[in-house]
KEDREN-60739 format. One line per 2 residues: number of its first residue (from 1); for each residue x, y, z negated of N, C-alpha, C. Coordinates in Angstrom, 1 decimal. Each point is the difference from the previous one (the first is absolute). Layout:
! KEDREN-60739
NUM> X Y Z X Y Z X Y Z ~ ...
//
This chain:
! KEDREN-60739
1> 31.4 -185.6 59.1 -0.1 1.3 0.5 0.6 1.1 -1.0 ~ -0.5 -0.2 -1.2 0.5 1.0 -1.1 1.5 -0.2 -0.2
3> 0.4 -1.2 0.0 1.5 -0.3 -0.2 0.8 0.7 1.1 ~ -0.4 -0.1 1.2 0.7 0.7 1.1 0.0 1.5 -0.1
5> -1.0 0.6 -0.5 -0.1 1.4 -0.3 1.0 0.4 -1.1 ~ 0.0 -0.8 -1.1 1.0 0.2 -1.1 1.4 -0.1 0.6
7> 0.3 -1.0 0.8 1.3 -0.2 0.5 0.4 1.2 0.9 ~ -0.9 0.5 0.8 0.3 1.1 0.9 0.3 1.3 -0.8
9> -0.8 0.2 -1.1 0.3 1.2 -0.9 1.3 -0.2 -0.7 ~ 0.3 -1.2 -0.5 1.3 -0.2 -0.7 1.1 0.3 0.9
11> 0.0 -0.5 1.2 1.1 0.2 1.0 0.1 1.5 0.4 ~ -1.1 0.6 0.1 0.0 1.5 0.4 0.6 0.8 -1.1
13> -0.4 -0.3 -1.3 0.5 0.8 -1.1 1.5 -0.3 -0.2 ~ 0.4 -1.3 0.2 1.5 -0.3 0.0 0.7 0.8 1.0
15> -0.5 0.1 1.2 0.7 0.7 1.1 0.1 1.5 -0.3 ~ -1.1 0.6 -0.5 0.1 1.4 -0.4 0.9 0.3 -1.1
17> 0.0 -0.9 -1.0 0.9 0.2 -1.2 1.5 -0.1 0.4 ~ 0.3 -1.0 0.8 1.4 -0.2 0.5 0.4 1.2 0.8
19> -0.9 0.5 0.9 0.3 1.2 0.8 0.4 1.2 -0.8 ~ -0.8 0.3 -1.1 0.3 1.2 -0.8 1.2 -0.2 -0.8
21> 0.3 -1.2 -0.5 1.2 -0.3 -0.7 1.2 0.2 0.9 ~ -0.1 -0.4 1.3 1.1 0.2 0.9 0.2 1.5 0.3
23> -1.1 0.7 0.1 0.1 1.5 0.1 0.8 0.6 -1.2 ~ -0.3 -0.5 -1.2 0.7 0.5 -1.2 1.5 -0.3 0.1
25> 0.3 -1.2 0.5 1.4 -0.3 0.1 0.7 0.9 1.0 ~ -0.6 0.2 1.1 0.5 0.9 1.1 0.2 1.4 -0.6
27> -1.0 0.5 -0.7 0.0 1.3 -0.6 1.2 0.1 -1.0 ~ 0.2 -1.0 -0.8 1.1 0.0 -1.0 1.3 0.1 0.7
29> 0.1 -0.6 1.2 1.3 0.1 0.7 0.2 1.3 0.8 ~ -1.1 0.5 0.5 0.1 1.2 0.9 -0.1 1.3 -0.6
31> -0.8 0.2 -1.1 -0.2 1.3 -0.5 1.2 0.6 -0.7 ~ 0.2 1.3 0.0 1.3 0.6 -0.3 0.2 0.2 -1.5
33> -1.0 0.1 -0.9 0.3 0.3 -1.4 -0.8 -0.8 -0.9 ~ 0.2 0.2 -1.3 -0.7 -0.8 -1.0 -1.5 0.2 0.0
35> -0.4 1.3 0.3 -1.5 0.3 -0.1 -0.7 -0.7 1.2 ~ 0.5 0.1 1.1 -0.7 -0.7 1.2 0.0 -1.5 -0.1
37> 1.2 -0.5 -0.6 0.1 -1.4 -0.1 -1.0 -0.5 -1.1 ~ -0.2 0.8 -1.0 -1.0 -0.4 -1.0 -1.4 0.0 0.6
39> -0.3 1.0 0.9 -1.3 0.0 0.7 -0.2 -1.3 0.7 ~ 1.0 -0.4 0.8 -0.1 -1.2 0.8 -0.1 -1.2 -0.9
41> 0.8 0.0 -1.1 0.1 -1.2 -0.8 -1.2 -0.2 -0.9 ~ -0.7 1.0 -0.3 -1.2 -0.1 -0.8 -1.3 -0.1 0.7
43> -0.2 0.9 0.9 -1.3 0.0 0.7 -0.2 -1.3 0.9 ~ 1.0 -0.3 0.8 -0.1 -1.1 0.9 0.0 -1.3 -0.8
45> 0.8 -0.2 -1.0 0.0 -1.2 -0.8 -1.3 -0.2 -0.8 ~ -0.5 1.1 -0.5 -1.3 -0.1 -0.7 -1.1 -0.4 1.0
47> -0.1 0.6 1.1 -1.0 -0.3 1.0 0.2 -1.4 0.5 ~ 1.2 -0.4 0.3 0.3 -1.4 0.4 -0.3 -1.0 -1.1
49> 0.3 0.3 -1.2 -0.4 -0.9 -1.1 -1.5 -0.2 -0.2 ~ -0.7 1.1 0.3 -1.5 -0.1 -0.1 -0.5 -1.1 0.9
51> 0.5 0.0 1.2 -0.4 -0.9 1.0 0.5 -1.4 -0.2 ~ 1.3 -0.1 -0.4 0.6 -1.4 -0.3 -0.7 -0.6 -1.2
53> -0.2 0.7 -1.0 -0.7 -0.6 -1.2 -1.5 -0.2 0.3 ~ -0.5 0.9 0.8 -1.4 -0.2 0.4 -0.2 -1.3 0.8
55> 1.0 -0.4 0.8 -0.1 -1.3 0.7 0.1 -1.1 -1.0 ~ 0.8 0.1 -1.1 0.1 -1.0 -1.0 -1.3 -0.1 -0.7
57> -0.6 1.1 -0.3 -1.3 -0.1 -0.7 -1.0 -0.7 0.9 ~ 0.0 0.3 1.2 -1.0 -0.6 0.9 0.3 -1.5 0.1
59> 1.3 -0.4 0.1 0.4 -1.4 0.0 -0.5 -0.7 -1.3 ~ 0.2 0.6 -1.1 -0.5 -0.5 -1.3 -1.5 -0.2 0.0
61> -0.7 1.0 0.5 -1.5 -0.1 0.1 -0.4 -1.1 0.9 ~ 0.7 -0.2 1.1 -0.3 -1.1 0.9 0.2 -1.4 -0.7
63> 1.1 -0.1 -0.8 0.2 -1.2 -0.7 -1.1 -0.2 -1.0 ~ -0.4 1.1 -0.7 -1.1 -0.1 -1.0 -1.3 -0.4 0.7
65> -0.2 0.5 1.1 -1.2 -0.3 0.8 -0.1 -1.5 0.3 ~ 1.2 -0.6 0.2 0.1 -1.4 0.3 0.2 -0.9 -1.2
67> -0.5 0.5 -1.2 0.0 -0.7 -1.3 1.3 -0.3 -0.5 ~ 1.0 0.9 0.2 1.3 -0.2 -0.7 0.1 1.1 -1.0
69> 0.1 -0.3 -1.3 0.0 0.9 -1.1 1.3 0.9 0.1 ~ 1.1 -0.5 0.5 1.2 0.7 0.0 -0.1 1.3 0.9
71> -0.9 0.0 0.9 -0.2 1.1 0.9 -0.5 1.2 -0.8 ~ -0.8 -0.2 -0.9 -0.5 1.2 -0.8 1.1 0.6 -0.9
73> 0.8 -0.9 -0.5 1.2 0.4 -0.8 1.0 0.8 0.8 ~ 0.2 -0.5 1.2 0.9 0.7 1.0 -0.5 1.4 0.3
75> -1.3 0.1 0.3 -0.6 1.3 0.3 0.1 1.0 -1.2 ~ -0.2 -0.5 -1.2 0.0 0.9 -1.1 1.5 0.4 -0.3
77> 0.9 -0.9 0.1 1.4 0.4 -0.1 0.5 1.0 1.0 ~ -0.4 -0.2 1.2 0.3 0.9 1.1 -0.6 1.4 -0.2
79> -1.3 0.0 -0.4 -0.6 1.3 -0.3 0.7 0.8 -1.1 ~ 0.4 -0.7 -1.0 0.8 0.6 -1.1 1.3 0.6 0.5
81> 0.7 -0.8 0.8 1.2 0.4 0.6 -0.2 1.3 0.9 ~ -1.1 0.0 0.7 -0.3 1.1 0.9 -0.3 1.3 -0.8
83> -0.7 -0.2 -1.1 -0.3 1.1 -0.9 1.3 0.6 -0.6 ~ 0.9 -0.9 -0.4 1.3 0.4 -0.6 0.8 0.8 1.1
85> 0.0 -0.5 1.2 0.8 0.7 1.1 -0.7 1.4 0.2 ~ -1.3 0.0 0.1 -0.7 1.3 0.2 0.3 1.0 -1.1
87> 0.2 -0.4 -1.2 0.2 0.9 -1.1 1.5 0.4 -0.1 ~ 0.9 -0.9 0.2 1.4 0.3 -0.3 0.8 0.6 1.2
89> -0.4 -0.4 1.2 0.8 0.5 1.1 0.0 1.5 0.2 ~ -1.2 0.7 0.0 0.1 1.4 0.1 0.6 0.7 -1.2
91> -0.2 -0.5 -1.2 0.6 0.6 -1.2 1.5 -0.1 0.0 ~ 0.5 -1.2 0.4 1.4 -0.1 0.1 0.7 0.8 1.1
93> -0.7 0.2 1.1 0.5 0.8 1.1 0.0 1.5 -0.5 ~ -1.0 0.4 -0.7 0.0 1.4 -0.5 1.1 0.2 -1.0
95> 0.2 -0.9 -0.9 1.1 0.1 -1.0 1.4 0.1 0.7 ~ 0.2 -0.8 1.0 1.3 0.0 0.7 0.2 1.3 0.8
97> -1.1 0.5 0.6 0.1 1.3 0.8 0.2 1.1 -1.0 ~ -0.6 0.0 -1.1 0.2 1.1 -1.0 1.4 0.0 -0.6
99> 0.5 -1.2 -0.2 1.4 -0.1 -0.6 1.0 0.4 1.1 ~ -0.3 -0.3 1.2 0.9 0.5 1.1 0.0 1.5 0.1
101> -1.2 0.6 -0.1 -0.1 1.4 0.2 0.6 0.7 -1.2 ~ -0.1 -0.5 -1.2 0.6 0.6 -1.2 1.5 -0.1 0.0
103> 0.5 -1.1 0.6 1.5 -0.1 0.0 0.6 0.7 1.1 ~ -0.8 0.7 0.9 0.5 0.8 1.0 0.2 -0.6 1.3
105> -0.6 -1.1 0.3 0.1 -0.7 1.3 -0.8 0.9 1.0 ~ 0.7 0.5 1.0 -0.6 0.9 1.0 -0.7 -0.9 1.0
107> -1.2 0.4 0.4 -0.7 -0.7 1.1 0.7 0.4 1.3 ~ -0.1 -1.0 1.0 0.6 0.2 1.3 -0.8 1.0 0.8
109> 0.3 0.2 1.2 -0.6 1.0 0.8 -1.5 -0.2 0.2 ~ -0.4 -1.2 -0.1 -1.4 -0.4 0.3 -1.0 0.5 -1.1
111> 0.5 0.4 -1.1 -0.9 0.3 -1.2 0.1 1.5 -0.3 ~ -1.1 0.6 -0.3 0.0 1.4 -0.5 -0.2 -0.1 -1.5
113> 0.9 0.6 -0.8 0.0 -0.1 -1.4 -0.7 1.3 -0.5 ~ -1.2 0.0 -0.3 -0.7 1.2 -0.6 0.3 0.2 -1.4
115> 0.4 -1.0 -0.7 0.4 0.2 -1.5 1.3 0.7 -0.2 ~ 0.8 0.0 1.0 1.4 0.6 -0.1 -0.1 1.6 -0.2
117> -1.0 0.6 0.6 -0.2 1.4 -0.1 -0.5 0.5 -1.3 ~ -0.8 -0.9 -0.7 -0.6 0.4 -1.3 0.9 0.1 -1.1
119> 1.0 -0.9 -0.1 0.9 -0.1 -1.1 1.4 0.3 0.4 ~ 0.7 1.0 -0.6 1.4 0.3 0.4 0.9 -1.1 -0.6
121> 1.1 -0.1 0.6 1.0 -1.0 -0.6 0.4 0.4 -1.4 ~ 0.4 -1.0 -0.8 0.2 0.2 -1.4 1.1 1.1 -0.3
123> 1.0 0.0 0.8 1.1 0.9 -0.3 -0.4 1.4 0.1 ~ -0.7 0.3 1.1 -0.5 1.4 0.2 -1.0 0.4 -1.1
125> -0.8 -1.0 -0.4 -1.0 0.3 -1.1 0.7 0.3 -1.3 ~ 1.1 -0.7 -0.3 0.7 0.3 -1.2 0.7 1.4 0.1
127> 0.6 0.3 1.1 0.6 1.3 0.2 -1.0 1.1 -0.1 ~ -1.2 -0.1 0.5 -1.0 1.0 -0.1 -0.4 0.2 -1.5
129> -0.1 -1.1 -0.8 -0.3 0.1 -1.4 1.0 0.8 -0.7 ~ 1.3 -0.3 0.3 1.1 0.7 -0.7 0.0 1.4 0.3
131> -0.3 0.4 1.3 0.0 1.4 0.4 -1.1 0.7 -0.7 ~ -1.2 -0.7 -0.2 -1.1 0.7 -0.7 0.4 0.2 -1.4
133> 0.6 -0.9 -0.7 0.4 0.1 -1.3 1.0 1.2 -0.2 ~ 1.0 0.1 0.9 1.0 1.0 0.0 -0.7 1.4 0.2
135> -0.9 0.1 0.9 -0.7 1.3 0.2 -0.9 0.4 -1.1 ~ -0.6 -0.9 -0.6 -0.9 0.3 -1.2 0.8 0.4 -1.2
137> 1.2 -0.7 -0.2 0.8 0.4 -1.1 0.7 1.4 0.2 ~ 0.3 0.3 1.2 0.6 1.3 0.3 -1.0 1.1 -0.1
139> -1.2 -0.3 0.4 -1.1 1.0 -0.2 -0.3 0.3 -1.5 ~ 0.1 -1.1 -0.8 -0.2 0.2 -1.4 1.1 0.8 -0.6
141> 1.3 -0.2 0.5 1.1 0.8 -0.5 -0.2 1.4 0.3 ~ -0.5 0.3 1.3 -0.2 1.4 0.4 -1.1 0.7 -0.9
143> -1.0 -0.8 -0.4 -1.1 0.6 -0.8 0.5 0.3 -1.4 ~ 1.0 -0.7 -0.6 0.5 0.2 -1.3 0.9 1.3 0.0
145> 0.7 0.2 1.0 0.9 1.2 0.1 -0.8 1.2 0.2
//
């Protein structure tokens, strides 16, 4: 009875994990720019990996329950892999999105870029600095005369 419940949970988690990883693949193919593709590539794969690795952990626990020592090792290794994925996947996606934004990759129509309004482009920023320097030096010249 317990074995059949474990099997049903394992198959359910495998199905959910495969479904979300398929959604990630479709998102990578269909979304228009790097930002939305990162969204699909990280959120769906992270969620899919949770279920896939969760099924491996359950399978290892089932083996351990049936007095196979390798099942506990399998569960521990899978849990460590899941922890690594949970830590590195969002951080990597954030770094890629930040690098894309800093290099000037424009988002497609589906994304509203709120950060664009806060910081002027570098060329205009340098021109404004030079204009300020010129106006302050001319004001100083006027004060001397």
